[in-house]
N, C-alpha and C positions, 0 to 999 in steps of 0.2 A: 539547426533545423529541426522545425517538429513532426510527428505522426502525419499527420496530414500533411505536409508539404513533400514530404519524401514519399507518398504514394502518388501525389500529383506530377513528379518528378520520373518515377516510373514509368505512369500511362504517356509521358511527351516523348521515352526513350531516353530521357536522360540519366545515365547512369557512370557513377564515376570509377574508379578501379578500384578504391578501396571504402571501405566505412566501419566505424564503431558504433552499435547499439548498446546504449546505456538508458536506466531510467526507472521508476518503481512499477510502470504497466508493465508488467509482463507478458500480458495476453496480447496488448496490442505489438508487443516490440516481437514475440511467438510469431504472429500474424505477417509480422513484414518480413522476417526471415523467411515465411513460405510466401511470399510473395514476387522476392527478389529472386529464388530460386526459379519457380513457375515462369519469370520472364525469360530463361535459359533455356531452358529442359523440362521435357514432358518427363512423366514416372519412368519409362525404360531406360532413358537416358542418364540417370541418378547416378547407378553406378559407376559409370564412366566418367562425368564431369564435375562430382560431386563429392568432395572430402572433406572431412571433421577433423580438425589437429584439436590435442588436450593438449592444452598450452603447461601443466603439471606433469604430463609424461613425456613433454616433444622438445625441440630444440628449435633454433632459430632454421638449422640448414632442412627440416624434417618439413618445416613449413612452405622454405623454399624450394625444394623439391616435389612440391607439392602445386605450386603455383607457377611453376614454370615447366609445367606439364602442360602439352599442346593439348584443346578444348577437340571433342572428336565430334564430329556434324551439329556442333552448337557453336554458335557466336564469341559466347565465353565460356571458361572452366570457372566454376567457386569455388574456392577456399575457405571454412569458417573457421576460424581460430577459435575455442572456447578457454574457458580461463586464463582467458590472456593476463589477467596482472601477475603468473608468474614468469613470463620475459617479460613483460614491462618495468615489475618492481626492482628487477636489477637494470641500473643503471645501462653498462654497457651493453648488454641484450637490447636494450631498449634504445639504446641511439642507433644500433648496428640496423634496429628494428626500422626504424626512422628510415635509415638512410636508405634500406630497399623500399619502404612503401613510395619516395619518390620516385622511384627506378619503374615502376610494374608497367606494363604494357596494358593494350586496351583487351589483348585475350585473356585477361585474367582478371578477374574480382577478388579481392580479399574483404572477408565481413570479419571484422571484431567483435566477438560476442558477448559483449560485457554483463550479460543476464544478472548478475550476481551486486551489480554496480561496486566493484572493487579495482576500479581501475580510478587515480587518483588525479581530478581536472588539473594540476597543476606540473602536470608530466610535459615536456616537450610533446613527446607524440597524440596526447591529445591536444594540445594547444595546435599543433599543425593542424590535424582534421578537424577541429573545427574550425579553423581560418580558413580552409579551403572548401567546407560547405558538407565534409564527410561526416562530421559528428551529429546522430539523429537520437534525440533524446525521447525517449514514452514519458511522458509525465500522464500524473492521472487525468481521465475525463472531467472535466466541468460543465455546470450548463446547457446549453441548449446541444452543445456533442454528447454529451451523458445521455440524456433524455431520450435522444435518437437513437442512442445504442437498443436500449432497453428497450426505446420503441419495438424497431428492426428485429432484436434477439424475441420479444413477445409475438411476431408478425409472422415470424419464422415461423413457430408452434401455432399457427390460427387463434391466438390467444391477442386482448387486446388490455387497455387500461385506460383508467378515466387520468388527467393532466394531474388533479389533485392528488390519486391515489399512487403514480406514478412518483411522484416527489417525496409523499411517504415511504412510498417502500425503497426509496432512497434513501433516507434518513432513517429508517429502521436499520437499514443495511451498514451503516458509520463508513461506507464507501469514501467519503469524501473526509472522515476525518486522521489528522494525520499522527494518532495515537494507537491507530490499527492499521494494521496491513491488507486490509481487502483490497483485492482486484478483482480486475472483470472477469475472469476465471470465477469468484465465490458467486457474482453477482449474478451469471449465466446458470451454477448450480441452482443458486434458487430460483430462478426463473422455469428452470425445469422442473423442481420439486413442485410450483405452485403452479406449472399449466398438468405434471400429473393429476395435482391433489382436482381441479377444477374440471366442470365437467361442462358445463356451457361454454361460452367466445370470452366470456368477461370477469376479470377476475377483482372481485371487488374489497373493500377493506375490509368485509368479514373475514373472508378469505385472508388476505394479508396476515391481521393477527392471529387467526389459529394456525398458519403455517408456518410463517418465521421462526426461526430461533434466534431472540434478542443476542446480541454481541455484547462483548464484555464493559464498554464503555456507558450504552445503553442501560446494562443494569443499575451500571455505577451510580447511573442519575436516578435511577430506583430507588437504589439504596440510600441515598443522600435525603429523596423527598421522606423515606420514613423515619430518619434519621430525626429531622429537621421536624416531623410532626407527633416524634416523639412513641412511633409505634415500633414497639420489639418482634410482635411477631411477624410484622410483616418486613423489615430492616435482619430476621433468620430468613426468612422465606427467600428474600431476592441474594441471601448469600450462599444458600444452598442450590438456587439454581446455576449462580456464577461458578459454585464449588464442583458441582456434577457436570459441568465443560470441561475438567478438567485443570483447568486453570492453575498452575500451584500460587500457594498461599501468602508466598511473600511476593508475588506480581500480583494479587488481587487487595495486598496491604499497602503496595506500592502507590495503585492506582487511587484506592481511598483516599490514601492521604494528601497524593495530589489535588483530587478534588475540592479537599479540605481548605487546602492553600489557596487553591485559585479564588475560593468562598471568602476567606481572612481577606484577600487581596482584593477582593471587590468591595467586601464591606468596608472596609479601610479608605478605600479610595471614592468611594457615595460619599461617605464622612464628608472627605477634605472638599465634599464640592465637587467633584470632577463630572463630567456628562460621560454617557453609556460609551459613544462611541471613542473617547481618551479614555473609558478603561477597558474596553474590548483593547486599544490598543498596546495599553500598558501592559494587560495580560497576555496578549500576544495569541488569544484564542479566538476560532472562526463563531460568524454569525450564531451558527445551530448552538456550537458547546453555550457561546455566552450568554444565551437567551435561557438557558438552562439554569446557568449557574445567576442569574440574576432574578430567576425563581425562586429559587432555594436561600439566594445569597437576602433579600429582601424578608427571609422568615427568621434569620438569626443574628448574635451580633458579633460584637468582638470577645468579648469575654466566655461567650459559650464555646467559640468556635479554638481557642487557641486553647481550652481544656480538653476540647477534643484532639486536639495536635496533640498534647503533651499525652493524655491517654493512648495514641497512636503510636508515640515514640519509646515509651514503655513496652508494647504489645511487640513491636521489632526490635527491641533491646531483647525480648523473653525468645524471642523465636530464632536469636541469634546466639543466645547466650544458655538456653537451659533446653535441658533433651525432652523436652513437655508434647504434648499432642496440639501441632500445629491446629488442627480444627478446633479444640477447645478453648486454646487464646482466642481463638477469635468469635467463639460465641461470648466468652468472657467479656470481648472489649463490647461487641454487641449491647449488649447489656447494659458497661458502662455510657455506653456513646447517646441509648434511648433510656435515660432518665430524667434529661435534661435540667439545665444548669441555669 
């Protein structure tokens, strides 16, 4: 079940006695938890009818004690099991929990909050909950759902943005990138920052470029462009921008290496006569990232890319085996990469 389907079921009063919440969009997950609680109790009733059980420090008996306590002046009592993997990973506890769940009554509501995504989808417990429609998956928003959410958050702050600039904002945030763990919480913080900065009602492209901090993968694309143009000054500037984001040097090097491997893959497939759509599918990357890779790939050849990857590999070895200055090693690499071959 998706987030929107779950919200619709709450509005219709169709609520199961047990749910498992999981998925990478923690903003929506947290919002759904709050909606579920509000469906049964006021703020004053929470101290009586709401319990939070920590799976790391509590056992099945503690969970049962909470679930079997009768609600007071409320239709249901809500028990939230956090860090559920501590119970579910143990086969015996998992089986006992599954058997107990099947016996829950209508006065109980058990929410298994897998906020950290640690429950394995092949467990008997998860498969059972998924089968009965009690597994709610909170994926990242896409397309119109995402732009509608951004528009709603802007409107709530008395601001607006053109459709084109809204898509630009989403691209700059790298929310849709599978390599960056950006959530709606991060987008909301950026919208707040933009709103506070903007005196008027409309947030334009100039404001976006002035205020937004480029995420790691956007900076990596800028770095590739500088290397492709043999612009050592620009490449060094972009690297310093990334470094000031407190990203570990090994992670920066990994991201750079990944993009150059994708570039090499693009060039190889293109030389073999594959169409753009086929290359994107083989590289397993999204359209936005593929567009960036294609632009850079058209400026490089296999020989140079293989040489770059050899230089990156040597730098990686130096970082792992030598007690040298990591930042200096990266600066030496940048000089090598921008010589052009």
